[in-house]
LOMI-772936 format. One line per field, with one value per residue (C-alpha): y, z, x; residue in one letter; residue number from 1. Coordinates in Angstrom, 3 decimals. Last residue first. Layout:
LOMI-772936
yy	(Y ...)
zz	(Z ...)
xx	(X ...)
type	(A ...)
seq	(NUM ...)
//
This chain:
LOMI-772936
yy	(-11.043 -12.431 -13.475 -17.139 -18.237 -20.365 -18.866 -16.240 -14.107 -10.351 -7.254 -9.347 -7.679 -10.802 -10.517 -6.842 -7.488 -10.454 -8.390 -5.656 -8.127 -9.501 -6.009 -4.999 -8.089 -7.475 -3.838 -4.820 -7.156 -4.611 -1.834 0.778 4.382 3.877 4.476 2.968 3.453 7.187 9.314 7.001 4.627 7.527 9.528 6.522 5.783 9.378 9.195 5.832 7.100 10.324 8.435 6.112 9.075 10.838 7.602 7.489 5.189 3.635 3.735 1.345 1.962 -0.919 -1.049 -1.597 -4.842 -6.315 -3.691 -1.703 1.953 4.240 6.748 8.454 8.715 11.101 14.058 16.454 16.486 12.684 12.474 14.735 12.940 9.537 10.409 11.547 8.404 6.242 7.916 7.498 3.777 3.465 2.374 -0.990 -0.158 -3.496 -3.140 0.437 -0.469 -3.384 -1.047 1.398 -1.372 -1.644 -0.352 -0.334 -3.405 -6.061 -4.204 -3.003 0.501 0.845 0.110 2.751 5.382 4.496 4.524 7.898 9.348 8.137 9.392 12.867 13.871 17.285 15.844 18.393 17.363 13.631 13.663 15.866 13.663 10.529 11.999 13.374 10.013 8.253 10.518 10.433 6.634 6.393 8.525 6.232 3.133 4.583 5.510 1.994 0.358 2.753 2.209 -1.557 -1.435 0.712 -1.694 -3.567 -0.455 1.460 2.465 6.142 5.632 2.995 5.269 8.111 6.010 4.908 8.552 9.423 6.648 8.030 11.562 10.400 12.988 16.118 16.547 16.472 19.768 19.964 19.110 22.098 22.911)
zz	(2.465 1.797 -1.701 -2.680 -5.285 -8.020 -10.901 -11.705 -14.270 -13.918 -15.393 -18.089 -17.781 -16.048 -13.485 -12.859 -12.434 -10.133 -8.098 -7.871 -6.468 -3.982 -2.840 -2.457 -0.412 1.939 2.320 3.055 5.826 7.254 7.269 4.526 4.307 3.688 7.318 8.103 4.500 4.380 7.301 9.425 6.760 4.325 6.890 7.831 4.154 3.515 6.338 5.111 1.532 2.686 4.690 1.739 -0.625 1.682 1.941 -1.856 -3.995 -7.090 -10.654 -12.802 -16.418 -18.836 -22.159 -20.475 -18.903 -16.169 -13.416 -14.578 -14.830 -12.117 -12.080 -8.774 -6.424 -3.719 -4.525 -5.602 -9.225 -9.081 -7.878 -10.686 -13.436 -11.949 -12.083 -15.715 -16.675 -14.895 -16.800 -20.084 -19.366 -19.404 -16.128 -14.515 -11.404 -11.690 -15.444 -15.248 -12.398 -14.511 -17.431 -15.160 -13.923 -10.177 -7.121 -3.330 -3.007 -1.976 -3.324 -1.134 -0.686 -4.489 -4.754 -2.092 -4.051 -7.245 -5.525 -3.900 -7.287 -8.724 -5.690 -6.037 -3.608 -2.119 1.398 2.512 -0.449 0.333 2.510 0.061 -2.837 -1.072 -0.220 -3.766 -5.214 -3.086 -4.203 -7.879 -7.782 -6.213 -9.073 -11.678 -9.929 -9.675 -13.390 -14.370 -12.090 -13.095 -16.799 -16.269 -14.372 -17.105 -19.875 -20.343 -19.318 -22.396 -23.571 -22.675 -19.378 -18.346 -19.037 -17.254 -14.127 -14.153 -14.604 -11.564 -9.549 -10.696 -9.686 -6.134 -4.735 -2.556 -3.409 -0.498 0.342 -0.853 1.650 3.071 1.755)
xx	(13.219 16.670 15.632 15.639 18.121 16.613 18.511 15.921 17.660 17.712 16.046 14.360 10.944 9.590 12.403 11.603 7.861 8.533 10.998 8.344 5.826 8.364 9.385 5.738 4.882 7.816 6.773 3.181 4.341 6.818 4.203 4.385 5.571 9.292 10.191 13.601 14.781 14.059 15.261 17.406 18.726 19.163 21.161 23.317 23.897 24.968 27.519 28.857 29.136 30.815 33.444 34.139 34.431 36.878 38.884 38.965 36.806 38.359 37.065 39.046 39.916 40.185 42.051 45.431 44.184 46.414 46.685 43.636 44.571 43.224 40.384 39.819 36.865 35.594 37.876 35.107 36.303 36.432 32.836 31.637 33.572 32.672 28.964 29.275 31.208 28.645 25.824 27.727 28.070 24.242 22.703 21.992 24.036 25.816 26.303 27.608 29.956 31.233 31.911 33.767 36.045 35.635 37.470 37.092 39.315 36.786 33.767 30.898 32.347 32.439 28.716 28.091 29.995 28.122 24.733 25.476 26.389 23.074 21.156 22.620 25.324 26.120 25.941 23.308 21.083 21.164 18.045 16.123 17.284 16.048 12.642 12.209 13.263 10.651 7.801 8.821 9.138 5.668 4.309 5.889 4.616 1.104 1.111 2.159 -0.431 -3.226 -2.538 -2.482 -5.768 -7.360 -6.308 -9.622 -11.541 -10.377 -13.850 -13.735 -15.580 -13.033 -10.081 -11.920 -12.483 -8.831 -7.763 -9.895 -8.240 -4.890 -5.892 -6.739 -9.104 -8.950 -5.253 -2.836 -1.150 2.431 5.161 6.986 10.487)
type	(X X X X X X X X X X X X X X X X X X X X X X X X X X X X X X X X X X X X X X X X X X X X X X X X X X X X X X X X X X X X X X X X X X X X X X X X X X X X X X X X X X X X X X X X X X X X X X X X X X X X X X X X X X X X X X X X X X X X X X X X X X X X X X X X X X X X X X X X X X X X X X X X X X X X X X X X X X X X X X X X X X X X X X X X X X X X X X X X X)
seq	(177 176 175 174 173 172 171 170 169 168 167 166 165 164 163 162 161 160 159 158 157 156 155 154 153 152 151 150 149 148 147 146 145 144 143 142 141 140 139 138 137 136 135 134 133 132 131 130 129 128 127 126 125 124 123 122 121 120 119 118 117 116 115 114 113 112 111 110 109 108 107 106 105 104 103 102 101 100 99 98 97 96 95 94 93 92 91 90 89 88 87 86 85 84 83 82 81 80 79 78 77 76 75 74 73 72 71 70 69 68 67 66 65 64 63 62 61 60 59 58 57 56 55 54 53 52 51 50 49 48 47 46 45 44 43 42 41 40 39 38 37 36 35 34 33 32 31 30 29 28 27 26 25 24 23 22 21 20 19 18 17 16 15 14 13 12 11 10 9 8 7 6 5 4 3 2 1)
//
């Protein structure tokens, strides 16, 4: 699908102008920041989904498979997967249902806690996760649209926003970037 033609002006800058003109200038920067983040998320998600389309994965299913490849045994309790992915348990259940139907994961009983169900990646799932990661690395992550310096600044700024919002605790560890 061809990319849409660029607009002749920045609609968020125009919204900022309108916010100010309507007497909301004191919050116009905040509106522009929130709206810009939401638009950037749409742009990035579209790039990711387009890259993943041939694999049959959505980004949420890709994230779950990749999380499982990073674990010691290729399995996690469903509740822990939900917490690590920062999504509602129902979202994990839906992703597991789809991945299980495709043969990429399986549900297994926890060896010591009968109340807990593990989600475990299959060899097919592991192969798919690696293939999808290589595609994303090549087509999206290697060229996110910003220089290395700007990218590092953006990640730090977004980490600050997330930490302030309570997304994670700052325990004094310094990020890798």
